[in-house]
C-alpha positions as CSV (number, residue, x, y, z in Angstrom):
1,M,0.2,-0.3,-0.3
2,D,1.1,3.2,-0.7
3,Q,2.3,5.5,2.5
4,S,1.8,9.2,0.5
5,K,1.5,11.7,2.8
6,R,-1.1,14.9,3.0
7,S,-0.1,17.8,2.2
8,T,-1.8,21.4,0.9
9,I,0.3,23.6,-1.5
10,Y,-0.9,26.9,-2.9
11,F,-0.1,28.1,-6.1
12,D,-0.2,31.1,-8.3
13,P,-3.6,30.7,-10.2
14,A,-1.6,31.1,-13.4
15,L,0.7,28.2,-12.3
16,H,-2.1,25.8,-11.1
17,Q,-4.0,26.1,-14.3
18,A,-1.1,25.7,-16.2
19,L,-0.4,22.3,-14.0
20,R,-4.1,21.4,-14.4
21,L,-3.8,21.3,-18.3
22,K,-0.6,19.8,-18.1
23,A,-2.0,17.3,-16.3
24,A,-4.9,16.7,-18.3
25,A,-2.9,16.8,-21.2
26,T,-0.4,14.3,-20.0
27,D,-3.4,11.8,-18.1
28,R,-1.1,12.5,-15.0
29,S,-2.1,13.6,-11.4
30,I,-1.1,17.1,-10.6
31,S,0.4,15.2,-7.1
32,D,2.2,13.2,-9.8
33,M,3.6,15.8,-11.2
34,V,4.7,17.6,-8.4
35,N,6.0,14.6,-7.0
36,D,8.3,14.3,-9.9
37,A,9.6,18.1,-9.8
38,V,10.3,17.9,-6.0
39,R,12.5,14.4,-6.3
40,A,14.4,15.8,-9.6
41,A,15.0,19.5,-7.5
42,L,16.2,17.1,-4.4
43,A,18.4,14.8,-6.8
44,E,19.5,18.0,-8.3
45,D,20.5,19.4,-5.0
46,A,22.0,16.3,-4.1
47,E,24.4,16.2,-7.2
48,D,25.5,19.8,-5.9
49,L,26.1,18.8,-2.7
50,A,28.5,16.0,-3.8
51,A,30.4,18.1,-6.4
52,A,30.8,20.6,-3.6
53,A,32.0,17.9,-1.2
54,Q,34.4,16.8,-4.0
55,R,35.4,20.3,-4.2
56,M,35.9,21.1,-0.5
57,N,39.9,20.5,-0.7
58,E,40.8,23.0,-3.9
59,P,42.4,26.2,-3.3
60,S,40.1,28.9,-3.4
61,V,41.0,31.6,-5.4
62,S,39.5,35.5,-4.5
63,F,37.3,37.3,-7.1
64,E,40.0,40.1,-6.9
65,S,42.8,38.1,-7.8
66,V,40.2,36.8,-11.4
67,V,39.2,40.2,-12.0
68,R,43.1,41.5,-11.7
69,D,43.9,38.2,-14.5
70,L,41.5,39.0,-16.5
71,R,42.3,42.5,-16.8
72,K,46.3,41.5,-17.2
73,R,44.9,39.2,-20.2
74,G,42.9,41.8,-21.6
75,R,39.7,39.2,-21.2
76,I,38.3,42.9,-19.3
């Protein structure tokens, strides 16, 4: 049995209309579409966190030094 939890979400009216139309056109529920969108956003966040963790020990470069280098090379 599905262990779904119920939640109330308030959408902007135009966004809600777009969701309803897409749900009808794709024969899916708004709930399914929102669940998929949240899963995708969380997966992207997890990828970003993993990438940040891999780069944690890389030396940092200040913004000022990057700008100086770009000026020196005639890029800005």
